[in-house]
N, C-alpha and C positions, 0 to 999 in steps of 0.2 A: 787745619787744626780743626781740633774740637770739642765746640762747644760746650760746657757744661754747667749745669746749673744749680746753685749752691743751695736753695732753698728747698730742693725735694734732700730728705732725709735720705736715702738712700748714697747720696754723696760720700757721706764719712767711711762706705765702706769700698765705693767703686774708684773714686782718685786711688788711691789704698794700689787699689787689682792694677790699674793704667799704668801706673809707674811700676810697681812687679814685673807688670807683662813684656813690656818696656825692656825692662832691665834682662831678662830671663832670653826675650827671644829678639835684644839688639834692633831693634828699631825705633827710632828718631820718636822724638813725644810732643806733641804739640797740642797743650792746650790754652784755650782761649777759658779764662775762670768769670763766668759772671753768679751776678747772687741771684738775678731772676727778677722775669714779668708776668709771668704769670696765676698768682697767689691764688687768688680769685677767681678763679675759672676752674683749675686743681680744688681745690675747698669747695665748687657748686659739682663737678662731675661726680668726685666721691662723693656728697650728698645724696644726688640726685642716682646713685647705683648703687645704693650700699656698701661701700667699699671705705676702709682706710684714708684717710686723706694722706698722702706723700709727701704734703708740704708741711714746715718743721714749724709747730702752735706759737711760737712768737719768732721778731725779727731778733732777738738775742738769739737765740738758735741758732740763726742763721747767715748773721755776723761771724758768729762761733767753725759753726761748717766753713765755711768762706774764709775766714783767717788762718782755722787749723794748717784746709789742702793747701792755701798759697804758701805757708811756711813749707810742707813737707814736699811739694813742687820744687820750690827755691833750693831745698837744700838736697834736691835729686836730682836736679838738672844735667844732662851729662852736655859737652860739645856740641853736641849737632842740634837739642835739645828747647823748645823756644816755649814759653810764655805771655800769654797778653793777659793784662790786667784788667779788665774790663770793670771800672769801678768809678765809682759816683763818690765813691764812701773815701774822704778822709784819712779816716784813722786805716782803713786796710791799703791806703796806697802807701803811709809814710810805715807800718809796719810793713809791704815790698821793699821800700825803699833800705829799711831798717836790716830787711836777711839779705838784700843783695851786697850791704855792704858790708857780711856779717863774711858770710862765705865768697867774699873778692869774685861778684860777678859782674866786673865792670865793661863788660863785651854785648850789649844788646841783646841778650837771649826772655829777658824781660825787658817787657814791653808794653804800655798802659796806654788807656783808651778810653776816651768818652766819648759822650755821644753831645753834634755840633748844640749848643744853645745850654746844655748842660751843665755844672760846674766849672765851667769858662776859669775859677780863679784856682782851682787845682792844676788844670792845665795848665796853666801861665807858670805856679807856681814847681810843675813838674817839667817842664820847658826852657826853664832855665838853670835845670841844670844838662850841660852841656854831651854826661855818659849817659844821659836815659833817652830811650827813640820812645814819645808821643805824640797818640795820633787823634784827634778828632772825627768821627763819621757820622756822613750822614744817609740817612735812610732815600732810597732811589726807586723807585718804582711809580705807579698806579695811584692817583691815589687813593680808593678802595682801597688798595694796600698799605698803604703809608702810612694814612689819616687815624686807620685802630691803631696802626703799633704805637706811633705820636700819642695816640691819647692812653695808652694803655699805661706810658713809658710816664706824663705828667701824675693818671694817676697812682700810684708808686712812689714816686717823687713826695704828694703829699702824705701819703702813710709814713712812709719811712718820718718825715719831715714833723710827725705827730707825735711818732712814737716820742 
């Protein structure tokens, strides 16, 4: 699977391109749909290097990009394609479940994942539906690598809660 960070403006073009290319060339599509965790870093780099920020200007634009691409991917899943909805966002998860039911994809091609310790209530709700595949992921590695990641995720969650 390839991960696609939906806080990047270019994802409105990238995801449709990936879908079209996989259909034209006949390869299996594997997408991990990620809202994004490097917004502040991307904006800072853009400002320091004098180029336009590649990140959406608002959280609502990021949500819109995520949800639009989520629906597009689910509508275009083939028998051998997979989508991992990596989201702690209740609205996006509900949208994914509704879209799965609408296009009748009961076979686990759409999967859900949340970071351990984040949105546990969402994971529990998803896991009660036995037709869904639900994962909790746990970052693993050296402390100097894992801790900055967890700090970023915690900061992102605070930013989302304030919006």
